[in-house]
Every structure is written in structure tokens, then in C-alpha cells.
A tleap script that builds the chain and sets N, CA, C and O, in Angstrom:
source leaprc.protein.ff14SB
mol = sequence {
  NTHR VAL ARG SER GLY GLY LYS SER ILE LEU
  LEU ASP ALA ASP GLY VAL PRO ILE THR VAL
  ALA ASP ALA LEU ARG VAL ALA ALA THR ILE
  GLY LEU ILE ILE GLY TYR VAL VAL LEU ILE
  ASP PRO VAL GLY TYR ILE LEU ALA THR ALA
  LEU PHE LEU VAL ALA ALA MET LEU LEU MET
  GLY ILE ARG SER VAL ILE GLY LEU ILE VAL
  LEU PRO VAL GLY LEU SER LEU VAL ASN PHE
  TYR VAL PHE SER VAL ALA PHE GLY VAL PRO
  LEU PRO MET ALA PHE LEU GLU ARG TRP LEU
  CSER
}
set mol.1.N position { 24.253 -24.568 36.482 }
set mol.1.CA position { 24.812 -25.921 36.217 }
set mol.1.C position { 24.705 -26.874 37.010 }
set mol.1.O position { 24.817 -26.715 38.226 }
set mol.2.N position { 24.467 -28.035 36.444 }
set mol.2.CA position { 24.169 -29.324 36.806 }
set mol.2.C position { 25.789 -30.303 36.854 }
set mol.2.O position { 26.776 -30.158 36.133 }
set mol.3.N position { 25.529 -31.425 38.140 }
set mol.3.CA position { 26.115 -32.093 38.184 }
set mol.3.C position { 26.040 -34.004 37.374 }
set mol.3.O position { 25.336 -34.845 37.933 }
set mol.4.N position { 26.523 -34.219 36.612 }
set mol.4.CA position { 26.836 -35.444 36.153 }
set mol.4.C position { 28.009 -36.058 36.415 }
set mol.4.O position { 29.027 -35.443 36.100 }
set mol.5.N position { 28.126 -37.236 36.970 }
set mol.5.CA position { 28.770 -38.140 37.201 }
set mol.5.C position { 30.224 -37.811 37.842 }
set mol.5.O position { 31.316 -38.322 37.592 }
set mol.6.N position { 29.877 -36.810 38.729 }
set mol.6.CA position { 31.076 -35.928 39.565 }
set mol.6.C position { 31.671 -34.948 38.994 }
set mol.6.O position { 32.613 -34.332 39.493 }
set mol.7.N position { 31.059 -34.681 37.666 }
set mol.7.CA position { 31.096 -32.966 37.051 }
set mol.7.C position { 30.443 -32.251 37.207 }
set mol.7.O position { 29.284 -32.664 37.244 }
set mol.8.N position { 30.621 -30.784 37.402 }
set mol.8.CA position { 29.597 -29.933 37.434 }
set mol.8.C position { 29.568 -29.436 35.368 }
set mol.8.O position { 30.593 -29.293 34.701 }
set mol.9.N position { 28.376 -29.306 34.918 }
set mol.9.CA position { 28.775 -28.882 33.457 }
set mol.9.C position { 27.543 -27.735 33.444 }
set mol.9.O position { 26.428 -27.604 33.947 }
set mol.10.N position { 28.342 -27.069 32.652 }
set mol.10.CA position { 27.625 -25.268 32.562 }
set mol.10.C position { 26.119 -25.343 31.117 }
set mol.10.O position { 26.513 -25.753 30.026 }
set mol.11.N position { 25.472 -25.181 31.158 }
set mol.11.CA position { 24.250 -24.979 30.734 }
set mol.11.C position { 24.233 -23.462 30.479 }
set mol.11.O position { 24.515 -22.562 31.270 }
set mol.12.N position { 23.835 -23.382 29.181 }
set mol.12.CA position { 23.226 -21.820 28.555 }
set mol.12.C position { 21.419 -21.807 28.998 }
set mol.12.O position { 20.898 -22.626 29.755 }
set mol.13.N position { 20.822 -20.858 28.420 }
set mol.13.CA position { 19.712 -20.330 28.803 }
set mol.13.C position { 18.746 -21.361 28.473 }
set mol.13.O position { 17.838 -21.587 29.272 }
set mol.14.N position { 18.872 -22.266 26.966 }
set mol.14.CA position { 18.151 -23.307 26.797 }
set mol.14.C position { 18.370 -24.463 27.356 }
set mol.14.O position { 17.963 -25.434 26.719 }
set mol.15.N position { 19.012 -24.704 28.588 }
set mol.15.CA position { 19.580 -26.233 29.010 }
set mol.15.C position { 20.430 -27.154 28.474 }
set mol.15.O position { 20.677 -28.327 28.756 }
set mol.16.N position { 21.025 -26.025 27.243 }
set mol.16.CA position { 21.733 -26.550 26.610 }
set mol.16.C position { 23.350 -26.965 26.838 }
set mol.16.O position { 23.806 -25.822 26.875 }
set mol.17.N position { 24.244 -27.636 26.973 }
set mol.17.CA position { 25.283 -27.979 27.462 }
set mol.17.C position { 26.345 -26.980 27.060 }
set mol.17.O position { 26.231 -27.053 25.836 }
set mol.18.N position { 27.224 -26.167 27.260 }
set mol.18.CA position { 28.018 -25.671 27.001 }
set mol.18.C position { 29.760 -25.877 26.519 }
set mol.18.O position { 30.737 -25.811 27.264 }
set mol.19.N position { 29.736 -26.092 25.314 }
set mol.19.CA position { 31.329 -27.070 25.202 }
set mol.19.C position { 32.184 -26.056 25.630 }
set mol.19.O position { 31.976 -25.057 26.319 }
set mol.20.N position { 33.605 -26.685 24.870 }
set mol.20.CA position { 34.647 -26.303 24.993 }
set mol.20.C position { 35.329 -25.320 23.874 }
set mol.20.O position { 36.223 -24.478 23.956 }
set mol.21.N position { 34.578 -25.760 22.869 }
set mol.21.CA position { 34.532 -24.898 21.525 }
set mol.21.C position { 33.835 -23.652 22.033 }
set mol.21.O position { 34.339 -22.537 21.899 }
set mol.22.N position { 32.436 -23.903 22.736 }
set mol.22.CA position { 31.634 -22.923 22.720 }
set mol.22.C position { 32.626 -21.843 23.196 }
set mol.22.O position { 32.758 -20.889 22.431 }
set mol.23.N position { 33.309 -21.838 24.282 }
set mol.23.CA position { 33.635 -20.934 25.223 }
set mol.23.C position { 34.606 -19.981 24.864 }
set mol.23.O position { 34.709 -18.769 25.057 }
set mol.24.N position { 35.640 -21.256 24.004 }
set mol.24.CA position { 36.846 -20.426 23.324 }
set mol.24.C position { 36.244 -20.105 22.234 }
set mol.24.O position { 37.082 -20.076 21.332 }
set mol.25.N position { 34.961 -19.786 21.768 }
set mol.25.CA position { 34.314 -19.404 20.765 }
set mol.25.C position { 33.947 -17.556 21.392 }
set mol.25.O position { 34.046 -16.484 20.795 }
set mol.26.N position { 33.661 -17.774 22.330 }
set mol.26.CA position { 33.291 -16.462 23.045 }
set mol.26.C position { 34.627 -16.057 23.172 }
set mol.26.O position { 35.140 -15.440 22.238 }
set mol.27.N position { 35.326 -16.333 24.277 }
set mol.27.CA position { 36.971 -15.564 24.118 }
set mol.27.C position { 37.823 -15.375 23.054 }
set mol.27.O position { 38.855 -14.736 23.259 }
set mol.28.N position { 37.555 -15.870 21.797 }
set mol.28.CA position { 37.850 -15.715 20.558 }
set mol.28.C position { 37.802 -14.408 20.085 }
set mol.28.O position { 38.612 -13.660 19.538 }
set mol.29.N position { 35.923 -14.278 20.657 }
set mol.29.CA position { 35.222 -12.759 19.842 }
set mol.29.C position { 35.705 -11.422 20.452 }
set mol.29.O position { 35.904 -10.344 19.892 }
set mol.30.N position { 35.861 -11.832 21.947 }
set mol.30.CA position { 36.064 -10.728 23.020 }
set mol.30.C position { 37.554 -10.065 22.701 }
set mol.30.O position { 37.874 -8.892 22.890 }
set mol.31.N position { 38.281 -11.011 22.228 }
set mol.31.CA position { 40.054 -10.673 21.928 }
set mol.31.C position { 39.713 -10.362 20.671 }
set mol.31.O position { 40.626 -9.653 20.247 }
set mol.32.N position { 38.659 -10.545 19.603 }
set mol.32.CA position { 38.463 -9.813 18.678 }
set mol.32.C position { 38.044 -8.642 18.704 }
set mol.32.O position { 38.475 -7.814 17.901 }
set mol.33.N position { 37.023 -8.302 19.730 }
set mol.33.CA position { 36.196 -7.018 20.067 }
set mol.33.C position { 37.817 -6.102 20.538 }
set mol.33.O position { 38.227 -5.115 19.927 }
set mol.34.N position { 38.382 -6.622 21.514 }
set mol.34.CA position { 39.892 -5.779 21.935 }
set mol.34.C position { 40.617 -5.103 20.765 }
set mol.34.O position { 40.889 -3.914 20.597 }
set mol.35.N position { 40.873 -6.250 19.952 }
set mol.35.CA position { 41.925 -6.347 18.872 }
set mol.35.C position { 41.012 -4.777 18.282 }
set mol.35.O position { 41.476 -3.744 18.763 }
set mol.36.N position { 40.372 -4.684 17.770 }
set mol.36.CA position { 39.197 -4.088 17.206 }
set mol.36.C position { 38.976 -2.543 17.996 }
set mol.36.O position { 38.682 -1.702 17.147 }
set mol.37.N position { 39.030 -2.054 19.168 }
set mol.37.CA position { 39.260 -1.266 19.916 }
set mol.37.C position { 41.169 -0.432 19.545 }
set mol.37.O position { 41.598 0.683 19.247 }
set mol.38.N position { 41.789 -1.906 19.827 }
set mol.38.CA position { 43.796 -1.046 19.604 }
set mol.38.C position { 43.398 -0.656 18.204 }
set mol.38.O position { 43.699 0.504 17.927 }
set mol.39.N position { 42.998 -1.109 17.574 }
set mol.39.CA position { 43.599 -0.790 15.970 }
set mol.39.C position { 42.736 0.128 15.369 }
set mol.39.O position { 43.128 0.665 14.334 }
set mol.40.N position { 41.611 0.419 15.826 }
set mol.40.CA position { 41.021 1.383 14.996 }
set mol.40.C position { 41.314 2.749 15.354 }
set mol.40.O position { 40.495 3.458 14.768 }
set mol.41.N position { 42.241 3.566 16.166 }
set mol.41.CA position { 42.655 4.379 15.922 }
set mol.41.C position { 44.246 4.586 15.102 }
set mol.41.O position { 44.626 5.746 14.937 }
set mol.42.N position { 44.858 3.794 14.762 }
set mol.42.CA position { 46.132 3.654 14.290 }
set mol.42.C position { 46.214 3.294 12.754 }
set mol.42.O position { 46.995 3.741 11.915 }
set mol.43.N position { 45.310 2.465 12.623 }
set mol.43.CA position { 44.762 1.800 11.169 }
set mol.43.C position { 43.318 2.635 10.838 }
set mol.43.O position { 42.812 2.189 9.808 }
set mol.44.N position { 42.650 3.562 11.357 }
set mol.44.CA position { 41.507 4.260 11.092 }
set mol.44.C position { 39.902 3.273 10.891 }
set mol.44.O position { 40.246 2.094 10.817 }
set mol.45.N position { 38.908 3.346 10.824 }
set mol.45.CA position { 37.834 3.378 10.739 }
set mol.45.C position { 37.767 1.717 9.780 }
set mol.45.O position { 37.678 0.523 10.068 }
set mol.46.N position { 37.840 2.294 8.930 }
set mol.46.CA position { 37.445 1.342 7.260 }
set mol.46.C position { 38.132 -0.223 7.803 }
set mol.46.O position { 37.614 -1.297 8.110 }
set mol.47.N position { 39.555 0.277 7.740 }
set mol.47.CA position { 40.532 -0.935 7.690 }
set mol.47.C position { 40.098 -2.183 8.896 }
set mol.47.O position { 39.914 -3.396 8.795 }
set mol.48.N position { 40.039 -1.162 10.117 }
set mol.48.CA position { 39.902 -1.784 11.284 }
set mol.48.C position { 38.726 -2.540 11.659 }
set mol.48.O position { 38.642 -3.473 12.457 }
set mol.49.N position { 37.774 -1.951 10.908 }
set mol.49.CA position { 35.938 -2.872 10.222 }
set mol.49.C position { 35.999 -3.572 9.416 }
set mol.49.O position { 35.021 -4.319 9.407 }
set mol.50.N position { 36.984 -3.836 8.328 }
set mol.50.CA position { 37.100 -4.648 7.608 }
set mol.50.C position { 37.701 -5.796 8.240 }
set mol.50.O position { 37.341 -6.905 7.847 }
set mol.51.N position { 38.755 -5.686 9.365 }
set mol.51.CA position { 39.700 -6.456 9.594 }
set mol.51.C position { 38.608 -7.712 10.412 }
set mol.51.O position { 38.481 -8.924 10.237 }
set mol.52.N position { 37.920 -6.683 11.387 }
set mol.52.CA position { 37.151 -7.668 12.467 }
set mol.52.C position { 36.097 -7.724 11.669 }
set mol.52.O position { 35.300 -8.101 12.528 }
set mol.53.N position { 35.499 -7.651 10.762 }
set mol.53.CA position { 34.178 -8.749 10.017 }
set mol.53.C position { 35.424 -9.715 9.582 }
set mol.53.O position { 35.340 -10.666 10.359 }
set mol.54.N position { 36.364 -9.897 8.851 }
set mol.54.CA position { 36.457 -10.872 8.307 }
set mol.54.C position { 36.909 -11.834 9.380 }
set mol.54.O position { 36.747 -13.048 9.251 }
set mol.55.N position { 37.269 -11.488 10.053 }
set mol.55.CA position { 38.147 -12.190 11.562 }
set mol.55.C position { 37.104 -12.837 12.084 }
set mol.55.O position { 37.194 -14.028 12.381 }
set mol.56.N position { 35.812 -12.020 12.287 }
set mol.56.CA position { 34.622 -12.780 12.685 }
set mol.56.C position { 34.027 -13.373 11.863 }
set mol.56.O position { 33.585 -14.410 12.356 }
set mol.57.N position { 33.770 -13.261 10.827 }
set mol.57.CA position { 33.088 -14.553 9.752 }
set mol.57.C position { 34.049 -15.531 9.430 }
set mol.57.O position { 33.585 -16.542 8.904 }
set mol.58.N position { 35.036 -15.502 9.574 }
set mol.58.CA position { 35.921 -16.337 9.796 }
set mol.58.C position { 35.650 -17.280 10.928 }
set mol.58.O position { 35.384 -18.392 10.472 }
set mol.59.N position { 35.631 -17.258 11.729 }
set mol.59.CA position { 35.465 -17.521 13.340 }
set mol.59.C position { 34.026 -17.712 13.394 }
set mol.59.O position { 33.801 -18.685 14.113 }
set mol.60.N position { 33.323 -17.376 13.097 }
set mol.60.CA position { 31.894 -18.078 12.164 }
set mol.60.C position { 31.894 -19.132 11.476 }
set mol.60.O position { 30.889 -19.808 11.698 }
set mol.61.N position { 32.750 -19.671 10.560 }
set mol.61.CA position { 32.857 -20.485 9.744 }
set mol.61.C position { 32.335 -19.989 8.637 }
set mol.61.O position { 32.212 -20.835 7.751 }
set mol.62.N position { 31.912 -18.705 8.313 }
set mol.62.CA position { 32.558 -18.352 6.641 }
set mol.62.C position { 33.719 -18.657 6.219 }
set mol.62.O position { 34.729 -18.558 6.916 }
set mol.63.N position { 33.696 -19.171 4.706 }
set mol.63.CA position { 34.965 -19.435 4.027 }
set mol.63.C position { 34.442 -18.975 2.369 }
set mol.63.O position { 34.999 -19.152 1.286 }
set mol.64.N position { 33.179 -18.343 2.716 }
set mol.64.CA position { 33.178 -17.726 1.228 }
set mol.64.C position { 34.559 -16.305 0.883 }
set mol.64.O position { 34.788 -15.242 1.461 }
set mol.65.N position { 35.216 -17.002 -0.333 }
set mol.65.CA position { 36.391 -15.667 -0.682 }
set mol.65.C position { 35.763 -14.355 -0.739 }
set mol.65.O position { 36.090 -13.378 -0.065 }
set mol.66.N position { 34.695 -14.431 -1.731 }
set mol.66.CA position { 34.176 -13.595 -2.330 }
set mol.66.C position { 33.099 -12.447 -0.678 }
set mol.66.O position { 32.990 -11.285 -0.287 }
set mol.67.N position { 32.642 -13.719 -0.356 }
set mol.67.CA position { 31.591 -12.825 0.961 }
set mol.67.C position { 32.718 -12.168 1.986 }
set mol.67.O position { 32.605 -11.158 2.680 }
set mol.68.N position { 34.139 -13.313 1.818 }
set mol.68.CA position { 34.856 -12.428 3.311 }
set mol.68.C position { 35.709 -11.642 2.711 }
set mol.68.O position { 36.864 -11.704 3.134 }
set mol.69.N position { 35.398 -10.612 1.488 }
set mol.69.CA position { 35.977 -9.380 0.668 }
set mol.69.C position { 35.112 -8.699 0.750 }
set mol.69.O position { 35.052 -7.933 1.712 }
set mol.70.N position { 33.817 -8.722 -0.513 }
set mol.70.CA position { 32.827 -7.964 -0.834 }
set mol.70.C position { 32.407 -7.132 0.476 }
set mol.70.O position { 32.640 -5.942 0.688 }
set mol.71.N position { 31.633 -8.178 1.427 }
set mol.71.CA position { 30.782 -7.869 2.894 }
set mol.71.C position { 31.828 -6.971 3.532 }
set mol.71.O position { 31.391 -5.854 3.812 }
set mol.72.N position { 33.164 -7.199 3.844 }
set mol.72.CA position { 33.740 -6.207 4.844 }
set mol.72.C position { 34.056 -4.967 4.705 }
set mol.72.O position { 34.099 -4.046 5.521 }
set mol.73.N position { 34.315 -5.033 3.386 }
set mol.73.CA position { 34.736 -3.865 2.405 }
set mol.73.C position { 33.307 -3.075 2.298 }
set mol.73.O position { 33.169 -1.854 2.236 }
set mol.74.N position { 32.453 -3.898 2.293 }
set mol.74.CA position { 31.285 -2.722 1.062 }
set mol.74.C position { 30.324 -2.201 2.711 }
set mol.74.O position { 29.575 -1.225 2.754 }
set mol.75.N position { 30.549 -2.931 3.644 }
set mol.75.CA position { 29.969 -2.631 5.035 }
set mol.75.C position { 31.185 -1.263 5.403 }
set mol.75.O position { 30.811 -0.097 5.523 }
set mol.76.N position { 32.225 -1.571 5.500 }
set mol.76.CA position { 33.195 -0.841 6.202 }
set mol.76.C position { 32.776 0.936 5.536 }
set mol.76.O position { 32.581 2.035 6.055 }
set mol.77.N position { 32.798 0.372 4.112 }
set mol.77.CA position { 33.068 2.099 2.948 }
set mol.77.C position { 31.143 2.741 3.559 }
set mol.77.O position { 30.814 3.780 4.131 }
set mol.78.N position { 30.445 1.748 3.163 }
set mol.78.CA position { 29.172 2.246 3.394 }
set mol.78.C position { 28.462 2.866 4.503 }
set mol.78.O position { 27.459 3.579 4.463 }
set mol.79.N position { 29.635 2.200 6.200 }
set mol.79.CA position { 28.988 2.638 6.975 }
set mol.79.C position { 30.148 4.086 7.070 }
set mol.79.O position { 29.581 5.120 7.424 }
set mol.80.N position { 30.949 4.156 6.922 }
set mol.80.CA position { 31.924 5.391 6.671 }
set mol.80.C position { 31.588 6.473 5.977 }
set mol.80.O position { 31.896 7.619 6.307 }
set mol.81.N position { 30.912 6.151 4.940 }
set mol.81.CA position { 30.331 7.327 3.967 }
set mol.81.C position { 28.692 7.883 4.881 }
set mol.81.O position { 28.325 9.058 4.914 }
set mol.82.N position { 28.242 7.192 5.271 }
set mol.82.CA position { 26.783 7.007 6.216 }
set mol.82.C position { 26.797 8.074 7.394 }
set mol.82.O position { 26.113 9.027 7.765 }
set mol.83.N position { 28.046 7.338 7.814 }
set mol.83.CA position { 28.048 8.404 9.496 }
set mol.83.C position { 28.735 9.515 9.586 }
set mol.83.O position { 28.454 10.499 10.271 }
set mol.84.N position { 29.854 9.321 8.727 }
set mol.84.CA position { 30.978 10.451 8.658 }
set mol.84.C position { 30.510 11.720 7.723 }
set mol.84.O position { 30.380 12.882 8.107 }
set mol.85.N position { 30.247 11.106 6.143 }
set mol.85.CA position { 29.957 12.020 5.508 }
set mol.85.C position { 28.432 12.726 5.591 }
set mol.85.O position { 28.194 13.929 5.698 }
set mol.86.N position { 27.375 11.504 5.501 }
set mol.86.CA position { 26.223 12.376 5.427 }
set mol.86.C position { 25.979 12.723 7.275 }
set mol.86.O position { 25.882 13.917 7.559 }
set mol.87.N position { 25.915 12.010 8.091 }
set mol.87.CA position { 25.761 12.305 8.911 }
set mol.87.C position { 26.387 13.361 9.858 }
set mol.87.O position { 25.750 13.910 10.757 }
set mol.88.N position { 27.873 13.628 9.537 }
set mol.88.CA position { 28.976 14.613 10.085 }
set mol.88.C position { 28.978 13.831 11.582 }
set mol.88.O position { 29.041 14.423 12.659 }
set mol.89.N position { 28.909 12.615 11.436 }
set mol.89.CA position { 29.996 11.788 12.778 }
set mol.89.C position { 31.143 11.644 12.600 }
set mol.89.O position { 31.469 11.008 11.597 }
set mol.90.N position { 32.202 12.176 13.499 }
set mol.90.CA position { 33.284 11.738 13.420 }
set mol.90.C position { 33.743 10.705 13.663 }
set mol.90.O position { 33.281 10.096 14.627 }
set mol.91.N position { 34.890 10.082 12.837 }
set mol.91.CA position { 34.874 8.355 12.826 }
set mol.91.C position { 36.337 9.070 12.773 }
set mol.91.O position { 36.788 10.021 12.136 }
set mol.92.N position { 36.969 7.993 13.928 }
set mol.92.CA position { 38.707 7.460 13.571 }
set mol.92.C position { 39.186 7.608 11.813 }
set mol.92.O position { 38.893 6.735 10.997 }
set mol.93.N position { 39.797 8.608 11.527 }
set mol.93.CA position { 40.618 8.365 10.191 }
set mol.93.C position { 42.259 8.615 10.162 }
set mol.93.O position { 42.953 9.607 10.387 }
set mol.94.N position { 42.508 7.443 9.834 }
set mol.94.CA position { 44.554 7.184 8.749 }
set mol.94.C position { 44.090 7.537 7.208 }
set mol.94.O position { 43.199 8.102 6.573 }
set mol.95.N position { 44.781 7.126 7.123 }
set mol.95.CA position { 45.230 7.463 5.237 }
set mol.95.C position { 43.752 7.324 4.614 }
set mol.95.O position { 43.104 8.253 4.131 }
set mol.96.N position { 43.330 5.926 4.725 }
set mol.96.CA position { 42.532 5.627 3.460 }
set mol.96.C position { 41.231 6.566 3.985 }
set mol.96.O position { 40.477 7.048 3.139 }
set mol.97.N position { 41.042 6.765 5.198 }
set mol.97.CA position { 39.837 7.816 5.388 }
set mol.97.C position { 39.806 9.317 4.939 }
set mol.97.O position { 38.800 9.952 4.623 }
set mol.98.N position { 41.178 9.792 4.975 }
set mol.98.CA position { 41.220 10.698 4.799 }
set mol.98.C position { 41.335 11.385 3.096 }
set mol.98.O position { 41.044 12.555 2.847 }
set mol.99.N position { 41.785 10.446 2.115 }
set mol.99.CA position { 41.998 10.042 0.885 }
set mol.99.C position { 40.623 9.759 0.120 }
set mol.99.O position { 40.432 9.846 -1.093 }
set mol.100.N position { 39.863 9.459 0.949 }
set mol.100.CA position { 38.451 9.372 0.456 }
set mol.100.C position { 37.442 10.192 0.559 }
set mol.100.O position { 36.459 10.223 -0.181 }
set mol.101.N position { 37.737 11.088 1.771 }
set mol.101.CA position { 36.826 12.108 2.243 }
set mol.101.C position { 36.640 13.567 1.207 }
set mol.101.O position { 35.882 14.474 1.548 }
savepdb mol mol.pdb
quit
């Protein structure tokens, strides 16, 4: 924190001022993580993870429709199969996971 013109300015580790937009983006990310934790049991791992990834990518400014569909769905499915099927790690399951298992 530094003082400039009677105001305190927060700085990041590199000495760059933290803007209100930066703080809001951090708060939104925390909200997304909380939402993910709340949704994972009722809707299952695949859907909750895909929704979380889409929201996080939108928050980061990614607007490619193909990227917003292919990457979250693909990563969710691949992770589900690797951890649940290959490694035998139990993941929260809803209708979609039961159908795919």
C-alpha cells in the first residue's frame, strides 16, 4: 500500500496498482469456486466442471464459441474418465456420470 494524493493505493507483488476491476475479477472467481462446490454434488462432476470452466473462461475474456464449448466439455469428460474409470477415484455422480460409466 502506498499513499498518493491522500489516497491509499494497493499494489500487487510487482508494484503495479490493483484496480477495482482486478478486485472484482478476484471476487467473481471466488464466487465461481463457491458455486462449483455447491453444484458438484447435485449436478455431478462433468456438468459442474463444464459450467465452472465456461464461466471462468468468460471471466477471463475468452469469447470463442467453439473454445467455450469444446474445451470445457472435453476437459470434463477426459478428467472424469481418467480419474473415475482409469484410476478408480470416486467423483460426484449424477445422471450423466451414471449413464457414461
